[in-house]
C-alpha positions in Angstrom: 194.8 17.3 118.7 197.8 18.1 120.9 199.1 14.5 120.8 198.7 14.4 117.0 200.6 17.7 116.5 203.3 16.6 119.0 203.8 13.5 116.9 204.3 15.7 113.8 200.9 14.8 112.2 197.9 16.8 111.0 194.4 16.4 112.3 190.8 16.6 111.0 188.5 16.1 114.0 184.8 16.2 114.5 183.5 18.8 117.0 180.4 17.7 119.0 178.7 18.8 122.2 181.6 17.5 124.3 183.1 20.8 123.2 179.9 22.7 123.6 181.2 26.3 123.3 183.3 25.6 120.2 180.6 23.5 118.6 177.9 26.2 119.1 180.2 29.0 117.9 181.1 27.2 114.7 177.5 26.5 113.9 176.5 30.1 114.6 179.5 31.4 112.6 178.4 29.5 109.5 174.8 30.5 110.0 175.9 34.2 110.2 177.8 33.8 106.9 174.7 32.3 105.3 172.3 35.0 106.6 174.7 37.9 105.9 175.1 38.8 109.6 178.8 38.1 109.2 180.3 39.8 106.2 183.6 40.1 104.4 184.9 36.8 105.7 186.5 34.7 102.9 185.2 31.1 102.8 185.6 28.2 100.4 182.4 26.4 99.4 182.0 23.1 97.5 178.7 21.5 96.6 178.2 18.1 95.0 175.7 17.2 92.2 172.6 15.5 93.3 173.2 11.8 93.8 170.5 9.2 93.6 170.7 5.6 95.0 169.1 3.2 97.4 165.8 5.1 97.2 167.2 8.4 98.3 168.6 11.6 96.8 171.6 13.3 98.4 173.3 16.6 97.9 176.4 17.5 100.0 178.0 20.8 100.8 181.2 21.7 102.5 182.1 25.2 103.7 185.5 26.1 105.2 186.8 29.3 106.9 190.3 30.1 108.0 189.6 33.5 109.4 188.7 32.2 112.9 189.7 35.1 115.2 186.1 35.6 116.3 185.5 31.9 117.0 185.1 31.3 120.7 186.7 28.1 122.1 189.3 28.0 119.3 192.0 27.3 121.8 190.5 23.8 122.2 192.3 22.9 118.9 196.1 22.7 118.8 197.3 25.0 116.0 193.7 25.3 114.8 193.6 26.9 111.4 190.3 25.9 109.7 186.7 25.3 110.8 184.6 23.1 108.5 180.8 22.5 108.2 179.7 19.4 106.2 176.0 19.6 105.3 174.0 16.7 103.8 170.6 17.3 102.3 168.8 13.9 102.0 165.4 13.2 100.5 163.7 9.9 101.1 160.1 9.2 100.1 159.6 12.9 99.5 160.7 13.9 103.0 163.9 16.0 103.2 166.3 16.1 106.1 169.3 18.3 106.6 172.3 17.1 108.7 175.2 19.3 109.7 178.6 18.2 111.1 181.3 20.5 112.3 185.0 19.7 112.1 188.3 21.5 112.8 191.7 21.1 111.3 195.2 22.5 111.6 195.6 22.3 107.8 194.5 24.8 105.1 193.1 23.0 102.0 190.1 23.5 99.8 186.6 22.4 100.7 186.4 19.7 98.1 189.5 18.0 99.5 188.1 18.1 103.0 184.9 16.4 101.7 187.0 13.6 100.3 188.8 13.2 103.7 185.6 13.2 105.6 183.7 10.7 103.4 186.8 8.4 103.4 186.8 8.4 107.2 183.1 7.7 107.5 183.4 4.9 105.0 186.1 3.2 107.2 184.0 3.7 110.3 180.9 2.2 108.6 182.8 -0.8 107.4 184.3 -1.3 110.9 180.8 -1.0 112.5 179.5 -3.7 110.0 182.3 -6.0 111.0 181.7 -5.5 114.7 178.1 -6.3 114.3 178.7 -9.4 112.2 181.5 -10.9 114.3 180.4 -9.7 117.8 176.7 -8.8 117.3 177.4 -5.4 118.8 174.1 -3.9 117.8 172.3 -6.5 119.9 174.4 -5.8 123.0 172.4 -4.6 126.0 175.3 -3.3 128.0 174.4 0.3 128.9 175.7 1.1 132.4 178.3 3.9 133.0 181.4 3.5 130.8 180.7 -0.1 130.0 179.5 0.5 126.4 182.7 2.4 125.5 184.9 -0.1 127.3 183.2 -3.0 125.5 183.6 -1.2 122.2 187.4 -0.9 122.7 187.7 -4.5 123.7 185.8 -5.7 120.6 187.9 -3.6 118.3 191.1 -5.1 119.9 189.7 -8.6 119.6 188.7 -8.0 115.9 192.2 -6.7 115.2 193.8 -9.8 116.8 191.4 -12.2 114.9 192.2 -10.5 111.6 195.9 -10.8 112.2 195.8 -14.5 113.4 196.5 -17.2 110.8 193.7 -19.3 109.5 193.1 -22.2 112.0 192.3 -24.6 109.2 194.8 -26.5 107.0 196.6 -24.5 104.3 194.9 -26.5 101.6 191.7 -24.6 101.9 191.0 -22.0 99.2 188.8 -19.6 101.2 189.7 -18.0 104.4 187.7 -18.6 107.5 185.2 -15.9 108.3 185.4 -13.7 111.4 182.5 -15.3 113.3 184.0 -18.8 112.6 187.4 -17.7 113.8 185.8 -16.3 117.0 184.0 -19.6 117.6 187.1 -21.6 116.9 189.1 -19.5 119.4 186.3 -20.0 122.0 186.4 -23.8 121.5 190.1 -24.4 120.9 192.4 -23.1 123.7 195.5 -23.6 121.5 194.1 -21.4 118.8 193.0 -18.8 121.4 196.6 -18.5 122.5 197.6 -18.1 118.9 195.1 -15.2 118.5 196.2 -13.5 121.7 199.9 -14.0 121.6 200.8 -15.1 118.1 202.1 -18.5 119.3 
């Protein structure tokens, strides 16, 4: 958050158990608002209509609060202005699950707009995950020691970016571009093309 603000940008960041105090306090804060234990705090609430697709029903709700003086750990966020809770109620085969996510932001906008930002971010992440699994078979990777999974994930994302930016190794007369797995295989078998991918030569 500090780096983003120093660069003149705004942030919308997920809060997880790596910031345990802030995460717990945000959850308890919204629970207090729901149960009435915390009163007279203005909040913005947006709820979606029920959506049906792929054999499941979903309803999403976003709550935002800008009065955060009583939120412990708020100093963790640079210029923190808003706390957000995104709740998804999903019903599959008659069984309902409720998933909550907590986020923080230095901006002050309405709950519906935050929902649009959050869903757009997750859509990008999901598409990237699919590409990593198709090109590098990431889901089948057994690396699980220490920081190795995170390091390998960073390296795969770098390699995927380089492969996407590299020119098609086939002749220009082809109508369809070469797929990611084929580009990776070509780079492994052709040292000249590997240099092109790595250094743009």
